[in-house]
Backbone atoms as SQL, in Angstrom:
CREATE TABLE atoms (id INTEGER PRIMARY KEY, chain TEXT, resi INTEGER, resn TEXT, atom TEXT, x REAL, y REAL, z REAL);
INSERT INTO atoms VALUES
  (1, 'A', 1, 'MET', 'N', 16.930, -3.658, 5.335),
  (2, 'A', 1, 'MET', 'CA', 16.429, -4.444, 4.224),
  (3, 'A', 1, 'MET', 'C', 16.754, -3.750, 2.907),
  (4, 'A', 2, 'ASP', 'N', 16.508, -2.433, 2.801),
  (5, 'A', 2, 'ASP', 'CA', 16.785, -1.713, 1.563),
  (6, 'A', 2, 'ASP', 'C', 18.264, -1.749, 1.223),
  (7, 'A', 3, 'ASP', 'N', 19.130, -1.652, 2.250),
  (8, 'A', 3, 'ASP', 'CA', 20.571, -1.697, 2.011),
  (9, 'A', 3, 'ASP', 'C', 20.987, -3.050, 1.442),
  (10, 'A', 4, 'THR', 'N', 20.421, -4.121, 1.965),
  (11, 'A', 4, 'THR', 'CA', 20.737, -5.463, 1.470),
  (12, 'A', 4, 'THR', 'C', 20.299, -5.605, 0.021),
  (13, 'A', 5, 'ILE', 'N', 19.098, -5.122, -0.287),
  (14, 'A', 5, 'ILE', 'CA', 18.597, -5.199, -1.665),
  (15, 'A', 5, 'ILE', 'C', 19.504, -4.397, -2.592),
  (16, 'A', 6, 'ARG', 'N', 19.864, -3.180, -2.185),
  (17, 'A', 6, 'ARG', 'CA', 20.740, -2.340, -3.018),
  (18, 'A', 6, 'ARG', 'C', 22.084, -3.025, -3.253),
  (19, 'A', 7, 'LYS', 'N', 22.647, -3.586, -2.198),
  (20, 'A', 7, 'LYS', 'CA', 23.951, -4.239, -2.290),
  (21, 'A', 7, 'LYS', 'C', 23.898, -5.408, -3.276),
  (22, 'A', 8, 'ILE', 'N', 22.885, -6.239, -3.150),
  (23, 'A', 8, 'ILE', 'CA', 22.770, -7.395, -4.037),
  (24, 'A', 8, 'ILE', 'C', 22.546, -6.947, -5.477),
  (25, 'A', 9, 'CYS', 'N', 21.678, -5.963, -5.681),
  (26, 'A', 9, 'CYS', 'CA', 21.421, -5.462, -7.033),
  (27, 'A', 9, 'CYS', 'C', 22.689, -4.858, -7.635),
  (28, 'A', 10, 'ARG', 'N', 23.429, -4.114, -6.822),
  (29, 'A', 10, 'ARG', 'CA', 24.668, -3.503, -7.294),
  (30, 'A', 10, 'ARG', 'C', 25.666, -4.596, -7.695),
  (31, 'A', 11, 'GLU', 'N', 25.791, -5.627, -6.879),
  (32, 'A', 11, 'GLU', 'CA', 26.717, -6.711, -7.185),
  (33, 'A', 11, 'GLU', 'C', 26.292, -7.479, -8.434),
  (34, 'A', 12, 'ILE', 'N', 24.990, -7.657, -8.607),
  (35, 'A', 12, 'ILE', 'CA', 24.505, -8.331, -9.816),
  (36, 'A', 12, 'ILE', 'C', 24.812, -7.479, -11.044),
  (37, 'A', 13, 'ALA', 'N', 24.533, -6.172, -10.955),
  (38, 'A', 13, 'ALA', 'CA', 24.757, -5.269, -12.089),
  (39, 'A', 13, 'ALA', 'C', 26.243, -5.141, -12.421),
  (40, 'A', 14, 'ASP', 'N', 27.076, -5.060, -11.401),
  (41, 'A', 14, 'ASP', 'CA', 28.515, -4.880, -11.607),
  (42, 'A', 14, 'ASP', 'C', 29.240, -6.180, -11.921),
  (43, 'A', 15, 'GLY', 'N', 28.612, -7.280, -11.560),
  (44, 'A', 15, 'GLY', 'CA', 29.283, -8.558, -11.735),
  (45, 'A', 15, 'GLY', 'C', 30.359, -8.779, -10.684),
  (46, 'A', 16, 'THR', 'N', 30.249, -8.041, -9.582),
  (47, 'A', 16, 'THR', 'CA', 31.234, -8.168, -8.505),
  (48, 'A', 16, 'THR', 'C', 30.674, -9.030, -7.394),
  (49, 'A', 17, 'GLY', 'N', 31.546, -9.493, -6.562),
  (50, 'A', 17, 'GLY', 'CA', 31.114, -10.240, -5.395),
  (51, 'A', 17, 'GLY', 'C', 30.729, -11.664, -5.742),
  (52, 'A', 18, 'GLU', 'N', 30.532, -12.410, -4.723),
  (53, 'A', 18, 'GLU', 'CA', 30.117, -13.799, -4.861),
  (54, 'A', 18, 'GLU', 'C', 28.643, -13.892, -4.485),
  (55, 'A', 19, 'ILE', 'N', 27.799, -13.857, -5.476),
  (56, 'A', 19, 'ILE', 'CA', 26.364, -13.906, -5.224),
  (57, 'A', 19, 'ILE', 'C', 25.884, -15.316, -5.536),
  (58, 'A', 20, 'GLY', 'N', 25.427, -15.960, -4.497),
  (59, 'A', 20, 'GLY', 'CA', 24.934, -17.310, -4.668),
  (60, 'A', 20, 'GLY', 'C', 23.427, -17.337, -4.762),
  (61, 'A', 21, 'ARG', 'N', 22.925, -18.517, -4.961),
  (62, 'A', 21, 'ARG', 'CA', 21.480, -18.729, -5.059),
  (63, 'A', 21, 'ARG', 'C', 20.778, -18.244, -3.789),
  (64, 'A', 22, 'LYS', 'N', 21.396, -18.490, -2.639),
  (65, 'A', 22, 'LYS', 'CA', 20.787, -18.101, -1.368),
  (66, 'A', 22, 'LYS', 'C', 20.582, -16.593, -1.294),
  (67, 'A', 23, 'GLU', 'N', 21.603, -15.835, -1.700),
  (68, 'A', 23, 'GLU', 'CA', 21.493, -14.365, -1.666),
  (69, 'A', 23, 'GLU', 'C', 20.436, -13.867, -2.641),
  (70, 'A', 24, 'ILE', 'N', 20.405, -14.473, -3.818),
  (71, 'A', 24, 'ILE', 'CA', 19.405, -14.059, -4.816),
  (72, 'A', 24, 'ILE', 'C', 17.997, -14.376, -4.320),
  (73, 'A', 25, 'MET', 'N', 17.804, -15.544, -3.725),
  (74, 'A', 25, 'MET', 'CA', 16.486, -15.912, -3.207),
  (75, 'A', 25, 'MET', 'C', 16.078, -14.982, -2.065),
  (76, 'A', 26, 'GLU', 'N', 17.042, -14.602, -1.223),
  (77, 'A', 26, 'GLU', 'CA', 16.749, -13.675, -0.123),
  (78, 'A', 26, 'GLU', 'C', 16.350, -12.305, -0.670),
  (79, 'A', 27, 'ALA', 'N', 17.070, -11.842, -1.697),
  (80, 'A', 27, 'ALA', 'CA', 16.728, -10.560, -2.321),
  (81, 'A', 27, 'ALA', 'C', 15.339, -10.625, -2.944),
  (82, 'A', 28, 'LEU', 'N', 15.026, -11.733, -3.594),
  (83, 'A', 28, 'LEU', 'CA', 13.706, -11.904, -4.203),
  (84, 'A', 28, 'LEU', 'C', 12.621, -11.860, -3.137),
  (85, 'A', 29, 'LYS', 'N', 12.874, -12.526, -2.021),
  (86, 'A', 29, 'LYS', 'CA', 11.909, -12.522, -0.929),
  (87, 'A', 29, 'LYS', 'C', 11.705, -11.091, -0.399),
  (88, 'A', 30, 'MET', 'N', 12.806, -10.332, -0.289),
  (89, 'A', 30, 'MET', 'CA', 12.711, -8.943, 0.175),
  (90, 'A', 30, 'MET', 'C', 11.935, -8.084, -0.813),
  (91, 'A', 31, 'PHE', 'N', 12.212, -8.273, -2.111),
  (92, 'A', 31, 'PHE', 'CA', 11.487, -7.530, -3.136),
  (93, 'A', 31, 'PHE', 'C', 9.992, -7.801, -3.042),
  (94, 'A', 32, 'LYS', 'N', 9.627, -9.063, -2.889),
  (95, 'A', 32, 'LYS', 'CA', 8.213, -9.424, -2.808),
  (96, 'A', 32, 'LYS', 'C', 7.563, -8.805, -1.580),
  (97, 'A', 33, 'GLN', 'N', 8.274, -8.817, -0.449),
  (98, 'A', 33, 'GLN', 'CA', 7.732, -8.207, 0.772),
  (99, 'A', 33, 'GLN', 'C', 7.531, -6.705, 0.573),
  (100, 'A', 34, 'LYS', 'N', 8.509, -6.053, -0.032),
  (101, 'A', 34, 'LYS', 'CA', 8.420, -4.611, -0.289),
  (102, 'A', 34, 'LYS', 'C', 7.244, -4.323, -1.224),
  (103, 'A', 35, 'GLU', 'N', 7.083, -5.149, -2.242),
  (104, 'A', 35, 'GLU', 'CA', 5.975, -4.981, -3.185),
  (105, 'A', 35, 'GLU', 'C', 4.632, -5.140, -2.474),
  (106, 'A', 36, 'ARG', 'N', 4.516, -6.142, -1.595),
  (107, 'A', 36, 'ARG', 'CA', 3.275, -6.346, -0.836),
  (108, 'A', 36, 'ARG', 'C', 2.962, -5.125, 0.026),
  (109, 'A', 37, 'GLU', 'N', 3.986, -4.589, 0.680),
  (110, 'A', 37, 'GLU', 'CA', 3.780, -3.418, 1.536),
  (111, 'A', 37, 'GLU', 'C', 3.305, -2.230, 0.721),
  (112, 'A', 38, 'GLN', 'N', 3.919, -2.014, -0.436),
  (113, 'A', 38, 'GLN', 'CA', 3.519, -0.896, -1.289),
  (114, 'A', 38, 'GLN', 'C', 2.099, -1.063, -1.803),
  (115, 'A', 39, 'ARG', 'N', 1.754, -2.294, -2.223),
  (116, 'A', 39, 'ARG', 'CA', 0.386, -2.549, -2.699),
  (117, 'A', 39, 'ARG', 'C', -0.623, -2.310, -1.593),
  (118, 'A', 40, 'GLN', 'N', -0.302, -2.736, -0.368),
  (119, 'A', 40, 'GLN', 'CA', -1.211, -2.552, 0.761),
  (120, 'A', 40, 'GLN', 'C', -1.410, -1.064, 1.046),
  (121, 'A', 41, 'GLU', 'N', -0.316, -0.290, 1.000),
  (122, 'A', 41, 'GLU', 'CA', -0.421, 1.151, 1.223),
  (123, 'A', 41, 'GLU', 'C', -1.279, 1.808, 0.144),
  (124, 'A', 42, 'GLU', 'N', -1.065, 1.418, -1.105),
  (125, 'A', 42, 'GLU', 'CA', -1.858, 1.969, -2.204),
  (126, 'A', 42, 'GLU', 'C', -3.332, 1.593, -2.047),
  (127, 'A', 43, 'TYR', 'N', -3.588, 0.345, -1.688),
  (128, 'A', 43, 'TYR', 'CA', -4.952, -0.138, -1.495),
  (129, 'A', 43, 'TYR', 'C', -5.639, 0.652, -0.393),
  (130, 'A', 44, 'GLU', 'N', -4.964, 0.818, 0.744),
  (131, 'A', 44, 'GLU', 'CA', -5.553, 1.552, 1.860),
  (132, 'A', 44, 'GLU', 'C', -5.781, 3.021, 1.501),
  (133, 'A', 45, 'GLY', 'N', -4.841, 3.609, 0.766),
  (134, 'A', 45, 'GLY', 'CA', -5.011, 5.002, 0.333),
  (135, 'A', 45, 'GLY', 'C', -6.211, 5.162, -0.581),
  (136, 'A', 46, 'GLN', 'N', -6.345, 4.261, -1.534),
  (137, 'A', 46, 'GLN', 'CA', -7.479, 4.320, -2.459),
  (138, 'A', 46, 'GLN', 'C', -8.790, 4.090, -1.715),
  (139, 'A', 47, 'LEU', 'N', -8.790, 3.150, -0.791),
  (140, 'A', 47, 'LEU', 'CA', -9.995, 2.877, -0.007),
  (141, 'A', 47, 'LEU', 'C', -10.384, 4.100, 0.827),
  (142, 'A', 48, 'ASN', 'N', -9.405, 4.756, 1.433),
  (143, 'A', 48, 'ASN', 'CA', -9.678, 5.984, 2.188),
  (144, 'A', 48, 'ASN', 'C', -10.242, 7.076, 1.286),
  (145, 'A', 49, 'TYR', 'N', -9.673, 7.195, 0.092),
  (146, 'A', 49, 'TYR', 'CA', -10.143, 8.199, -0.862),
  (147, 'A', 49, 'TYR', 'C', -11.606, 7.940, -1.223),
  (148, 'A', 50, 'GLU', 'N', -11.931, 6.687, -1.524),
  (149, 'A', 50, 'GLU', 'CA', -13.305, 6.349, -1.906),
  (150, 'A', 50, 'GLU', 'C', -14.258, 6.527, -0.723),
  (151, 'A', 51, 'THR', 'N', -13.800, 6.221, 0.470),
  (152, 'A', 51, 'THR', 'CA', -14.631, 6.430, 1.665),
  (153, 'A', 51, 'THR', 'C', -14.937, 7.909, 1.848),
  (154, 'A', 52, 'GLU', 'N', -13.916, 8.743, 1.670),
  (155, 'A', 52, 'GLU', 'CA', -14.120, 10.185, 1.770),
  (156, 'A', 52, 'GLU', 'C', -15.103, 10.666, 0.702),
  (157, 'A', 53, 'ALA', 'N', -15.001, 10.101, -0.488),
  (158, 'A', 53, 'ALA', 'CA', -15.925, 10.484, -1.565),
  (159, 'A', 53, 'ALA', 'C', -17.352, 10.130, -1.191),
  (160, 'A', 54, 'LEU', 'N', -17.530, 8.963, -0.567),
  (161, 'A', 54, 'LEU', 'CA', -18.874, 8.579, -0.123),
  (162, 'A', 54, 'LEU', 'C', -19.395, 9.547, 0.937),
  (163, 'A', 55, 'LEU', 'N', -18.530, 9.932, 1.860),
  (164, 'A', 55, 'LEU', 'CA', -18.957, 10.857, 2.905),
  (165, 'A', 55, 'LEU', 'C', -19.318, 12.233, 2.331),
  (166, 'A', 56, 'MET', 'N', -18.634, 12.644, 1.287),
  (167, 'A', 56, 'MET', 'CA', -18.907, 13.935, 0.663),
  (168, 'A', 56, 'MET', 'C', -20.254, 13.929, -0.062),
  (169, 'A', 57, 'LEU', 'N', -20.757, 12.748, -0.407),
  (170, 'A', 57, 'LEU', 'CA', -22.026, 12.665, -1.127),
  (171, 'A', 57, 'LEU', 'C', -23.206, 13.129, -0.281),
  (172, 'A', 58, 'LYS', 'N', -23.014, 13.199, 1.025),
  (173, 'A', 58, 'LYS', 'CA', -24.095, 13.686, 1.884),
  (174, 'A', 58, 'LYS', 'C', -24.517, 15.093, 1.468),
  (175, 'A', 59, 'MET', 'N', -23.584, 15.838, 0.921),
  (176, 'A', 59, 'MET', 'CA', -23.870, 17.216, 0.533),
  (177, 'A', 59, 'MET', 'C', -24.495, 17.306, -0.859),
  (178, 'A', 60, 'GLU', 'N', -24.484, 16.214, -1.574),
  (179, 'A', 60, 'GLU', 'CA', -25.014, 16.205, -2.939),
  (180, 'A', 60, 'GLU', 'C', -26.521, 16.453, -2.914),
  (181, 'A', 61, 'GLN', 'N', -26.972, 17.363, -3.743),
  (182, 'A', 61, 'GLN', 'CA', -28.387, 17.725, -3.788),
  (183, 'A', 61, 'GLN', 'C', -29.171, 16.881, -4.789),
  (184, 'A', 62, 'ASN', 'N', -28.554, 16.573, -5.894),
  (185, 'A', 62, 'ASN', 'CA', -29.220, 15.853, -6.972),
  (186, 'A', 62, 'ASN', 'C', -29.207, 14.353, -6.669),
  (187, 'A', 63, 'ARG', 'N', -30.370, 13.782, -6.395),
  (188, 'A', 63, 'ARG', 'CA', -30.488, 12.371, -6.006),
  (189, 'A', 63, 'ARG', 'C', -29.982, 11.423, -7.101),
  (190, 'A', 64, 'ALA', 'N', -30.314, 11.703, -8.342),
  (191, 'A', 64, 'ALA', 'CA', -29.887, 10.826, -9.441),
  (192, 'A', 64, 'ALA', 'C', -28.362, 10.826, -9.562),
  (193, 'A', 65, 'LYS', 'N', -27.769, 12.003, -9.451),
  (194, 'A', 65, 'LYS', 'CA', -26.308, 12.119, -9.522),
  (195, 'A', 65, 'LYS', 'C', -25.669, 11.416, -8.329),
  (196, 'A', 66, 'MET', 'N', -26.277, 11.571, -7.160),
  (197, 'A', 66, 'MET', 'CA', -25.758, 10.938, -5.955),
  (198, 'A', 66, 'MET', 'C', -25.793, 9.419, -6.114),
  (199, 'A', 67, 'LYS', 'N', -26.892, 8.890, -6.634),
  (200, 'A', 67, 'LYS', 'CA', -27.017, 7.446, -6.831),
  (201, 'A', 67, 'LYS', 'C', -25.958, 6.943, -7.804),
  (202, 'A', 68, 'GLU', 'N', -25.756, 7.652, -8.885),
  (203, 'A', 68, 'GLU', 'CA', -24.737, 7.271, -9.866),
  (204, 'A', 68, 'GLU', 'C', -23.338, 7.299, -9.248),
  (205, 'A', 69, 'ASP', 'N', -23.054, 8.343, -8.476),
  (206, 'A', 69, 'ASP', 'CA', -21.746, 8.458, -7.828),
  (207, 'A', 69, 'ASP', 'C', -21.514, 7.317, -6.837),
  (208, 'A', 70, 'VAL', 'N', -22.539, 6.989, -6.060),
  (209, 'A', 70, 'VAL', 'CA', -22.421, 5.886, -5.091),
  (210, 'A', 70, 'VAL', 'C', -22.154, 4.578, -5.827),
  (211, 'A', 71, 'GLU', 'N', -22.881, 4.340, -6.902),
  (212, 'A', 71, 'GLU', 'CA', -22.677, 3.113, -7.671),
  (213, 'A', 71, 'GLU', 'C', -21.274, 3.045, -8.253),
  (214, 'A', 72, 'ASN', 'N', -20.771, 4.168, -8.752),
  (215, 'A', 72, 'ASN', 'CA', -19.410, 4.201, -9.300),
  (216, 'A', 72, 'ASN', 'C', -18.366, 3.924, -8.223),
  (217, 'A', 73, 'ILE', 'N', -18.545, 4.528, -7.070),
  (218, 'A', 73, 'ILE', 'CA', -17.596, 4.328, -5.974),
  (219, 'A', 73, 'ILE', 'C', -17.627, 2.883, -5.497),
  (220, 'A', 74, 'LEU', 'N', -18.816, 2.336, -5.331),
  (221, 'A', 74, 'LEU', 'CA', -18.925, 0.940, -4.903),
  (222, 'A', 74, 'LEU', 'C', -18.314, -0.006, -5.934),
  (223, 'A', 75, 'ASP', 'N', -18.493, 0.311, -7.208),
  (224, 'A', 75, 'ASP', 'CA', -17.897, -0.495, -8.267),
  (225, 'A', 75, 'ASP', 'C', -16.371, -0.473, -8.163),
  (226, 'A', 76, 'LYS', 'N', -15.791, 0.708, -7.912),
  (227, 'A', 76, 'LYS', 'CA', -14.338, 0.817, -7.752),
  (228, 'A', 76, 'LYS', 'C', -13.857, -0.008, -6.566),
  (229, 'A', 77, 'ILE', 'N', -14.581, 0.078, -5.468),
  (230, 'A', 77, 'ILE', 'CA', -14.190, -0.658, -4.266),
  (231, 'A', 77, 'ILE', 'C', -14.275, -2.169, -4.513),
  (232, 'A', 78, 'GLN', 'N', -15.314, -2.614, -5.213),
  (233, 'A', 78, 'GLN', 'CA', -15.439, -4.041, -5.523),
  (234, 'A', 78, 'GLN', 'C', -14.300, -4.514, -6.416),
  (235, 'A', 79, 'ARG', 'N', -13.934, -3.711, -7.411),
  (236, 'A', 79, 'ARG', 'CA', -12.816, -4.085, -8.285),
  (237, 'A', 79, 'ARG', 'C', -11.514, -4.150, -7.492),
  (238, 'A', 80, 'MET', 'N', -11.309, -3.185, -6.576),
  (239, 'A', 80, 'MET', 'CA', -10.109, -3.193, -5.739),
  (240, 'A', 80, 'MET', 'C', -10.063, -4.454, -4.894),
  (241, 'A', 81, 'ALA', 'N', -11.183, -4.811, -4.287),
  (242, 'A', 81, 'ALA', 'CA', -11.233, -6.004, -3.440),
  (243, 'A', 81, 'ALA', 'C', -10.979, -7.264, -4.269),
  (244, 'A', 82, 'PHE', 'N', -11.556, -7.318, -5.468),
  (245, 'A', 82, 'PHE', 'CA', -11.328, -8.460, -6.338),
  (246, 'A', 82, 'PHE', 'C', -9.849, -8.590, -6.689),
  (247, 'A', 83, 'MET', 'N', -9.224, -7.477, -7.096),
  (248, 'A', 83, 'MET', 'CA', -7.817, -7.516, -7.476),
  (249, 'A', 83, 'MET', 'C', -6.934, -7.869, -6.286),
  (250, 'A', 84, 'ASP', 'N', -7.292, -7.386, -5.107),
  (251, 'A', 84, 'ASP', 'CA', -6.534, -7.731, -3.914),
  (252, 'A', 84, 'ASP', 'C', -6.618, -9.234, -3.653),
  (253, 'A', 85, 'GLY', 'N', -7.802, -9.801, -3.783),
  (254, 'A', 85, 'GLY', 'CA', -7.973, -11.240, -3.612),
  (255, 'A', 85, 'GLY', 'C', -7.242, -12.029, -4.690),
  (256, 'A', 86, 'PHE', 'N', -7.265, -11.525, -5.910),
  (257, 'A', 86, 'PHE', 'CA', -6.574, -12.169, -7.021),
  (258, 'A', 86, 'PHE', 'C', -5.073, -12.192, -6.774),
  (259, 'A', 87, 'ARG', 'N', -4.513, -11.050, -6.354),
  (260, 'A', 87, 'ARG', 'CA', -3.074, -10.981, -6.056),
  (261, 'A', 87, 'ARG', 'C', -2.710, -11.916, -4.909),
  (262, 'A', 88, 'TYR', 'N', -3.580, -11.976, -3.913),
  (263, 'A', 88, 'TYR', 'CA', -3.326, -12.861, -2.777),
  (264, 'A', 88, 'TYR', 'C', -3.292, -14.316, -3.248),
  (265, 'A', 89, 'ALA', 'N', -4.233, -14.695, -4.098),
  (266, 'A', 89, 'ALA', 'CA', -4.291, -16.069, -4.601),
  (267, 'A', 89, 'ALA', 'C', -3.029, -16.404, -5.397),
  (268, 'A', 90, 'ILE', 'N', -2.573, -15.484, -6.217),
  (269, 'A', 90, 'ILE', 'CA', -1.350, -15.709, -6.988),
  (270, 'A', 90, 'ILE', 'C', -0.148, -15.826, -6.061),
  (271, 'A', 91, 'ARG', 'N', -0.093, -14.968, -5.059),
  (272, 'A', 91, 'ARG', 'CA', 1.015, -15.018, -4.098),
  (273, 'A', 91, 'ARG', 'C', 1.041, -16.362, -3.374),
  (274, 'A', 92, 'MET', 'N', -0.124, -16.839, -2.961),
  (275, 'A', 92, 'MET', 'CA', -0.189, -18.132, -2.278),
  (276, 'A', 92, 'MET', 'C', 0.232, -19.268, -3.207),
  (277, 'A', 93, 'LEU', 'N', -0.173, -19.167, -4.469),
  (278, 'A', 93, 'LEU', 'CA', 0.220, -20.175, -5.458),
  (279, 'A', 93, 'LEU', 'C', 1.722, -20.162, -5.650),
  (280, 'A', 94, 'GLU', 'N', 2.310, -18.969, -5.801),
  (281, 'A', 94, 'GLU', 'CA', 3.754, -18.863, -5.952),
  (282, 'A', 94, 'GLU', 'C', 4.485, -19.445, -4.753),
  (283, 'A', 95, 'GLU', 'N', 4.006, -19.133, -3.557),
  (284, 'A', 95, 'GLU', 'CA', 4.656, -19.613, -2.355),
  (285, 'A', 95, 'GLU', 'C', 4.503, -21.124, -2.193),
  (286, 'A', 96, 'SER', 'N', 3.380, -21.676, -2.652),
  (287, 'A', 96, 'SER', 'CA', 3.183, -23.120, -2.523),
  (288, 'A', 96, 'SER', 'C', 4.054, -23.889, -3.511),
  (289, 'A', 97, 'ILE', 'N', 4.341, -23.270, -4.654),
  (290, 'A', 97, 'ILE', 'CA', 5.200, -23.915, -5.639),
  (291, 'A', 97, 'ILE', 'C', 6.642, -23.919, -5.157),
  (292, 'A', 98, 'GLY', 'N', 7.033, -22.843, -4.476),
  (293, 'A', 98, 'GLY', 'CA', 8.390, -22.753, -3.947),
  (294, 'A', 98, 'GLY', 'C', 9.375, -22.349, -5.011),
  (295, 'A', 99, 'PRO', 'N', 10.629, -22.225, -4.627),
  (296, 'A', 99, 'PRO', 'CA', 11.641, -21.799, -5.580),
  (297, 'A', 99, 'PRO', 'C', 11.899, -22.869, -6.638),
  (298, 'A', 100, 'LYS', 'N', 12.148, -22.396, -7.830),
  (299, 'A', 100, 'LYS', 'CA', 12.479, -23.309, -8.929),
  (300, 'A', 100, 'LYS', 'C', 13.953, -23.647, -8.848),
  (301, 'A', 101, 'GLY', 'N', 14.281, -24.786, -9.241),
  (302, 'A', 101, 'GLY', 'CA', 15.701, -25.081, -9.203),
  (303, 'A', 101, 'GLY', 'C', 15.954, -26.440, -9.582);
């Protein structure tokens, strides 16, 4: 997949080759898939980080500080979930509209 994307991008940049609408649409589809995979990896990494932070709070001695930290972490997780849902909704909208042409 990466080789195909590189080849198409190189041909577009160089102005070489016969790049049709089909190839461009395929490259766009590959780019979107790659972007989704990267976003999912980032989301899972951030979620793991926040989960670890919650687990570390068990050692926290100061109750007020612990409560504030928990609220901050939960707020981050809620924002992440909201943005993930927002991106999903936009992706579904884009896919339902289909290619312009």
